[in-house]
MIVOKE-139736 format. One record per residue (C-alpha): residue in three letters; x, y, z; residue number from 1. Coordinates in steps of 0.02 Angstrom, whole numbers. Layout:
<pts>
+--------+--------+--------+--------+-----+
! residu !      x !      y !      z ! num !
+--------+--------+--------+--------+-----+
!    ALA !      X !      Y !      Z ! NUM !
...
+--------+--------+--------+--------+-----+
</pts>
This chain:
<pts>
+--------+--------+--------+--------+-----+
! residu !      x !      y !      z ! num !
+--------+--------+--------+--------+-----+
!    MET !   1553 !   1641 !   -423 !   1 !
!    SER !   1619 !   1551 !   -574 !   2 !
!    TYR !   1593 !   1383 !   -655 !   3 !
!    ILE !   1681 !   1280 !   -788 !   4 !
!    PRO !   1680 !   1098 !   -839 !   5 !
!    VAL !   1825 !   1006 !   -757 !   6 !
!    VAL !   1885 !    941 !   -927 !   7 !
!    ALA !   1904 !   1121 !   -985 !   8 !
!    MET !   2013 !   1174 !   -840 !   9 !
!    THR !   2202 !   1192 !   -853 !  10 !
!    ALA !   2314 !   1091 !   -733 !  11 !
!    GLU !   2341 !   1250 !   -631 !  12 !
!    GLU !   2156 !   1289 !   -619 !  13 !
!    ARG !   2120 !   1111 !   -566 !  14 !
!    SER !   2254 !   1105 !   -432 !  15 !
!    GLU !   2185 !   1256 !   -337 !  16 !
!    PRO !   2018 !   1184 !   -276 !  17 !
!    GLU !   2092 !   1010 !   -254 !  18 !
!    SER !   2241 !   1070 !   -151 !  19 !
!    GLY !   2170 !   1028 !     21 !  20 !
!    PRO !   2023 !   1064 !    133 !  21 !
!    MET !   1956 !   1238 !    146 !  22 !
!    PHE !   1885 !   1302 !    311 !  23 !
!    SER !   1705 !   1351 !    309 !  24 !
!    PRO !   1610 !   1407 !    462 !  25 !
!    TRP !   1449 !   1340 !    383 !  26 !
!    PRO !   1403 !   1156 !    351 !  27 !
!    GLU !   1384 !   1093 !    174 !  28 !
!    ILE !   1251 !   1188 !     74 !  29 !
!    GLY !   1089 !   1091 !     69 !  30 !
!    SER !   1133 !    975 !    212 !  31 !
!    ARG !   1020 !    955 !    365 !  32 !
!    ALA !   1156 !   1036 !    470 !  33 !
!    PHE !   1156 !   1189 !    353 !  34 !
!    LEU !    966 !   1205 !    360 !  35 !
!    ARG !    968 !   1193 !    551 !  36 !
!    ALA !   1109 !   1322 !    564 !  37 !
!    ALA !   1007 !   1439 !    451 !  38 !
!    GLY !    855 !   1419 !    562 !  39 !
!    VAL !    754 !   1309 !    449 !  40 !
!    HIS !    690 !   1147 !    525 !  41 !
!    PRO !    621 !   1038 !    382 !  42 !
!    HIS !    595 !    889 !    499 !  43 !
!    ALA !    502 !    921 !    662 !  44 !
!    ALA !    581 !    851 !    820 !  45 !
!    ARG !    471 !    730 !    917 !  46 !
!    ASP !    526 !    686 !   1094 !  47 !
!    GLY !    705 !    731 !   1051 !  48 !
!    TRP !    702 !    634 !    888 !  49 !
!    VAL !    714 !    714 !    714 !  50 !
!    VAL !    599 !    614 !    600 !  51 !
!    VAL !    669 !    621 !    425 !  52 !
!    GLN !    546 !    496 !    349 !  53 !
!    SER !    410 !    425 !    460 !  54 !
!    GLU !    441 !    241 !    503 !  55 !
!    ARG !    598 !    243 !    394 !  56 !
!    TYR !    730 !    353 !    473 !  57 !
!    ARG !    744 !    455 !    632 !  58 !
!    TYR !    890 !    517 !    734 !  59 !
!    SER !    936 !    607 !    894 !  60 !
!    VAL !   1092 !    707 !    932 !  61 !
!    ASP !   1160 !    729 !   1108 !  62 !
!    ASP !   1282 !    874 !   1108 !  63 !
!    GLY !   1341 !    831 !   1284 !  64 !
!    GLY !   1416 !    664 !   1230 !  65 !
!    PRO !   1431 !    695 !   1088 !  66 !
!    ALA !   1321 !    552 !   1033 !  67 !
!    VAL !   1203 !    510 !    892 !  68 !
!    ARG !   1063 !    384 !    899 !  69 !
!    MET !    969 !    326 !    745 !  70 !
!    VAL !    832 !    203 !    700 !  71 !
!    LEU !    814 !    133 !    525 !  72 !
!    SER !    646 !     63 !    467 !  73 !
!    GLU !    597 !     43 !    651 !  74 !
!    TYR !    708 !   -114 !    645 !  75 !
!    LEU !    891 !    -68 !    661 !  76 !
!    ALA !    949 !     43 !    805 !  77 !
!    CYS !   1120 !    123 !    808 !  78 !
!    HIS !   1212 !    225 !    941 !  79 !
!    VAL !   1376 !    313 !    903 !  80 !
!    GLU !   1472 !    403 !   1039 !  81 !
!    TRP !   1634 !    500 !   1029 !  82 !
!    ALA !   1749 !    493 !   1177 !  83 !
+--------+--------+--------+--------+-----+
</pts>
């Protein structure tokens, strides 16, 4: 592990991490996907829904679709499906 302010990096040092996507078998550190992959479930599922903040945001993922449903503030419903 190393760290350095970007402004202190040489052009060569800067081009290495910015030279394209790197494959990682794990989701982004700290994301909900990472926590779930690590076996930590900070938001309990209720009837297939993951409640992130009660009455503010909940979502459900259907791996068979794949599809994602979400409800914002118990007002706006959204359904996204990949074909």
